N, C-alpha and C positions, 0 to 999 in steps of 0.2 A: 252261411248263417248271417242274419242281419243283426247288427249290434245297434242299440238305441241308447239314447239318454233317458234315464229313468228318474222319476220323482216320487218320493213317498212322504207322507206326513199329513197331519190333520190341519184344519183351518186355524186352530189356536197356535199351532207350531209356526205358522207363517208370520205371526205377529212380531216375534222377536228372535234374535239370534241365540242359538244354544251351542254349547261346547261339549264334545263327546270324547271320551277316552275309549280305547280298544285294548282288550287283552285276550290273547290266544293261549290257552293252557293245554299242552299236550295234544294239540289238534292233529288228527290224522284223517285223510280222505282216501278211501279205496273205492274205485268205480266198479260197476257190476261185472265188467270183464276181467276183474282182478288187478287192474292197473293201480299201483300205489302212487298216487299223485302228490300227496303231502304226507310227510312222515314225522309225526310227533313234534310239531312246531310249537315253540314257546316264544311269544313276542308281545311286548307292551308298546302301545302308542300313546304318548302323553297328550294332555290338553293343548290344542293349538299347534301341535307338532306337524311338520311336513316329513312324513316317513316314505321313503322310496323302497319298493321291492325290486331288486335288480337280479337279473339272471338271463341265461339264454332261453330261446323258445323251448317250451316243453318242460321247464323246471318246476312248474307248479305255482308260480306267482299269481297268475290269473285265477286259479282255483282258490287260493287263499282269499283273494279279493271277493270272489263270489260267495264264499262262506261267511265273510263278514257282512255282506249285503243280505244274506238269507236266501240267495238263489241256489245254493248248494247246502246240503246238510252234512256236517262233519260225521264221519264214521265213528270216531272216538274223540274225546276231549271236549273242551268248553270254549265257547265264544262269549266274552263278556263285554257289554257296552255300558259305560258309566257304572261299572262294578256289578251290574245285574246280568244274570245268565240270560243269553239271547238265543240259545239253540232253537227254541220253539217259537220265537217271536217272529210274526209275519214281516216280510220286507217293508210293507207300508208303515209299520209302527217303529221303524228303526231310525227315523230322523236322518235319512241318508239321501244324498244325490249322487248319481253315477254319471260319468262321462266316458264314453268309449271312443275307439279310434274312428269309427264311422259316424258322420254327423247326424244322419237320419232325421233331417229337418223335414217338416211338412211342406212339400213343394208348392201347394196351392195357397199357403199362408204367407203374409208378409213377414219380414224380420221381426217387426214389433209384435205381431200376433204369435209368432213362434216363441219369443221370449216370454210373453205374457201367458202362454197356455197353461202352465201349472197353477197360476193364480186364478185363472178363469175356472179351472176345474175345482179349485178350493172355494169358489164363490166370492172372491174379493170384488168389491165394487169397482166400476170402470174408472172413476177418478183416481183413487189411490193406486189402482193397478197401472194406469198410465204413468203416474209419477214414478213408480218403482221401475218401470220399463225404461224411462228416460234416464234415470240415475244409473242403472246398470249398463245401459248401452253407452253412455258417456264415459263411464269408467273403463270400458273395454275398447273405446275408440271406434265404435260403430254407430254413433248417434246420428250420423248423416245418411244412413242406409236403411232406416227403420221402415220405409215405405216400399223397399224393393223385395223381390222374391228371392229365395235361396239360389235359384238358377242364374241370377244376375251377379252373384258374389264370387270372389276368389276363394280358394281353399282356406286361406287364413281367416278370411272374414266369416266363412261358414263355421269354422271351429270356434270363433269368438261368439257367434250366435248360440252354438251348443253350450258353451261355457256360461253365457248369460242366462240361458234357460235353466241351468242348474243352480246358479248363484241366486237367482231372484227369490227363491223361496227360503233363503237363509237356513240351510240345513245345519245340523250339528256335525256332520261328517261328510267330506268329499271322498269318493272313491273314483280314481281315474285309471283306466286301463289303456295305456299307450295312446293317449289322445293326440299325439303329434306325429305318429309314425307314418301317416299318409302325406305329410307335407315335405317340401324341399328343405335342404339343409339350412339355408339362410333364414327362412321363415320359422323353422323350428327353434333356432337360436333366439329369435325375437320373441316368440310366444312363450318359451319356457321362462324367460325373464318376467314376462307379464303375469304368467300363472303363479309363479312362486311369490312375486310381489303382492299380487291381489289376495291370495289366500292368507298371507301373513298379515296384510292390512285388515282383513275380515276376522282374523283370529280363529279360523275354522280348522279343525283337525283334518288332515289330508293324508290318505294312503294312495300312493302313485306307483303304478306298475310300468316298468320299462326294461328293455334289453340294452338300452344305450347308456353306457357308463358316463358319457359327457353330461347327459341329462341328470343322472343320479348325483354325480359329484358336484354339479353346479346348483342344483335345486334343493337338495335334501338338507334337513336338520340332522337326520340320521339315515343310514342306508342299511337295509337288510339284504344280504346276498344269499341267493338260493341256488342249489344244484340238485337236480333229480329228486325234488321234494324235500330235501334236507336243508335246514338253515345252516349256512357255513360261517357267517360272521355278521355282527350287528355293531354299529358304531357311527360316529360322525364321519364325514368324508375324509377328514384328516387322519382319523384313526384307522379306518379300513385300508386307506392307501398307504399310510406310513408304517403301520404295523399289522399287516394282514394275519388273520388267525390261522389260516390254512394255506397249503401250497396252491390249492385251486384258486383262492381269492387273490393270491400273489400273481398267478398267471393270468387271471381274468382282467385285473385292473391295470391301467396304465397304457400309454402310447408313447414310444414303443413299449412292448411288454417287458416285464422284468426278465433279466437274464437269469436263468435257473441252471446251475452247474452242479454236476456230481463232484463231491469232494470226499477224499479219505482223510480221517482224523487221526492225528498222532499227537500225544500229549508229552510235553517236556515240562515236568512238574516244577512249579514255582518260576517258570521262565516264559513259556508261550505255548500256544496250541497251533500246530502246523495243519494247514488245510491244503492238501495236495490236489490240485486241479489238473490232472493229467500230467503234462510236461512242466508245469509251473506250480509255485506254491505261494500262499499268503500266510502271514503269521499274526495270530490273534494274541495280543499281549496278555500276560497272566493277571495284570491289574485291571483288565476289562472284566466287569462282573459277569458278562455273558460267557467268558471262557470256562467258568465252572460248569455251566449247563452243557456246553459243547463237549467238555472233557469226558462226560459220561459215555460218549460214543467213540472212545479210543479204540482204534483198530477196525472201526466200522465206517460205512459210507453214509453221508448225509447230503442234503441239498442246500447249496449256498445261493442266495438270491441277491442280485445287485441291479439296481435301476440305472438307466443311462446317466441320470444326474449325479450318481456316485462315482462316475468315471471322468477323469480329466486328462486330456492329451498332454504328454510331457516329453522331454528329450529322452532318448533311449538309455542314457547313462544316469538318469535321475535315481537318487537313493530312495529307500523306503519300499512300501508295498506297491510294486509296479508289475503290470502284466504286459507282455510284448507279443506281437504277432503281425500278421499281414492282412491287409484289407481284402476281403473277398469281393465286396461290391459296395456301391454307394447309392443312397437315395437322396434326391434333392427335393426339399419341401418349401423352397422360397425363403422362409425366415431362418432355416437351418438345414444342415445336411446330416444324414445318419450314415455312419460307417459301420459295416459289419465285419468284425475282426476274428480271424482264425487264430486262437491262442493254444491250440492243441488240447483243448478240454472237451468234456462230454456234456452235452445239454440234456436236461430233463424236460420232456414234452408232456404236458398234462392234457388229456383228452377232455374237451369241454363237456361233451355229453356223457362221458363216463363209459364209453363202449368198452367192454371187457376184452382184454388181450389174453385169451385163455391159453393159446399156444403161440406166443410170439417167437419170431425167428431168433436164432442165435445172435447175440450182440444187441438185441432190442428187448430183452426181458426187463421187467421192472426191478427196482432195487430190492435186495433181500429183506424179508420181513423178520423181525426179531420179537418173538412172543414175550420173551423175558423183559425186554425193554418196555413193551406196551403194557405189560402187567404192572411194572413198576411205576409207569407214568400215569396210568388210568385206573389201576386197580381191577381191570377187566382182563380175563384170559383171552388169548387169541389162539384159535385152533388153526393149524397150518399144515399144508402138504409140502413136499419138498420142491422148492423152486428150481433146483438144479435139474429136475426131471422134466421141466417145462410145464408143470401143472399149475393149478390155481390155488390160492389160499382163501379160506373162508374166515370170517371174523364176526364176533358178536357186535362189533362196532359198525356204524354206518359206513358203507364203502366210500372212502374219500376221493376216489377217482384213480383209475390206473394211469400209469405214465410209462413212457419208454424213452430210450436214449438215442441221440444222434450227435454228430460233431457240432460243437458249439459255434454260434455266430454271435459274438459279443457286440451288442448294439451300443454305439458311442456317438454322442452328439458333437457335431463340429460346426464351425462357422459356415454361412451360406457359400456354396461353391468353393470349397477349400482347394489348395494347391496340391492335392494328392489324388490318386486314382487307384483302381483295383490293382492289387499286387504290391502296392507300396507298404513298407514297414510302418508300424505305429505302436507307440508305447503309451499306456494310460496308467495314471496313478489311481489307486483305489481308496476311497474313504472307508476305512474299516468300521467306523461307528455307524455307517449306513448299510451294513450288510444284514441280510435276513437269513435265518437258519431254520431248516425244516427236517423232521425225521422222515424215515422211509414210508411212513403211513400218511404223510402229508400234514402232520400237526406241527405247529410252531415250536421251536426249541428256544425257550426264553426264560427269563426270571422276572418276576414282578410284571407279568404281561398286562398292559393297560392298567 
C-alpha cells in the first residue's frame, strides 16, 4: 500500500491559521471480516495540543487516525471536530493535513514545487505562493535545496519536504502516522525535536501515531496508550510513566522495563502490610496511605512493580527494605550498566499483543481471578471458570492482557563497568514510595489515582 501526504481544504482556509479540537465519543470500528480494530474509545484532544497515540503494531492507533481524517467510517460512536459531528463530513472539509511514513513526493518536481503543490491546487497566485514556500522551507532548514529533485535528497530532507507540503496550507489539524519510522535513529531524534517545536510554534493541534515510546514521551503534551483497540491510559508523559493506570502500561513503558513481581499480601493491622516476594519480603508501613488499598488483598496475590530507579545498591547488612540476590548477567550501555538480579521471586510477564494462554503449562498459569474483588472495585460482575483446571475465564470487562510467570530478573542500574560480574552477590535498597501495585486483572491498586 502506498501512503501519501494528503491535503484538504478550500481556498479560504489557506488564508489564515485555524485551530481544531478533536473528540471521540464511544468510537468503535469493526471491519467487514469481523475484526474489532477499535473498541469504544473516548478521547479528547485540546486546542493546540500535541497528542501522541502510542502502542504496538496492530493495536488500532492508525485506524483511530484514519477515522479522525474521514478515511474510515466509525462503526459506532461519534467523531467531533470543533464540537460539530463529523461522521459524515468529507475528508476535504475537515481542515486536516496528514503526513505518513512514506514521503510520496513527486519525483519529477523540484522541492519548491512539491511544497507549493497544495497552494497551486488551491489557486494561490505565484508571488504569494513563492513567499510562503520560502518561509516554510527556511523554517524546516531546506531553503537551500528548493531547486533540487527529491531523488537528490537524503531521507531526512525528504521528510522535511513532506512536512513542508503539509504545513504550507496552515491546516487546523495535523495527523501524523509514524512519519519518522523509516529514518535512522540519530535523524529521528533530530526531527522529532523539530516537529514538536514547529507544531507548538504554529499552535496547530496535532495527533501523532507511533510505536516508539521515546518519541511519545519526548514529544507529547499527552499520551494515549492503546492495546488491541482498547484505550489503556491517557495522561502527560510524567503521569503515564510515573503512575501507569494498568499493568500493561507499566510493562510497556520504560527502559529497562519495570520489574513486575508476584507478591502475596499479609496484613498486620495498624502495623504494616507484608509483601512476600518469594523468598524475601518488603514491608509497607501502615501510615502509608496506599497500605489501606493493598490491605484489601489480604491472603491474595497481587503484582508489585518497581522501576530500576527505585533500586539503589547498598551493603548487604544495610537496614530497611533491602532485597538480596546474585547477579545473573550484566549489560553494559556505556553511560551505565544494568545488573539482572536473582532474588528468588516470580516475575509477571505481560504479553504485549495479548495472545491468550488458554491452557498454560503448570507453573505458568495466570494469577487467580477474584470475581468478588472485581465486583467490589468496578461494580461489574466477572463470570469465571475454574483456573485450577487450566481453563480460561471470561469477563464483561475488556481483556487487560494475559500474563504468565517466570523467575524474576530484577533490573538494577549500576555505574559504567562496575567491579562485579555474573554470580556476584548484590543487595539493593527499595524506595517503598516508588512501588506500584496492580490487581490480578491488571488494574492499578491505588487511592486518589491521579
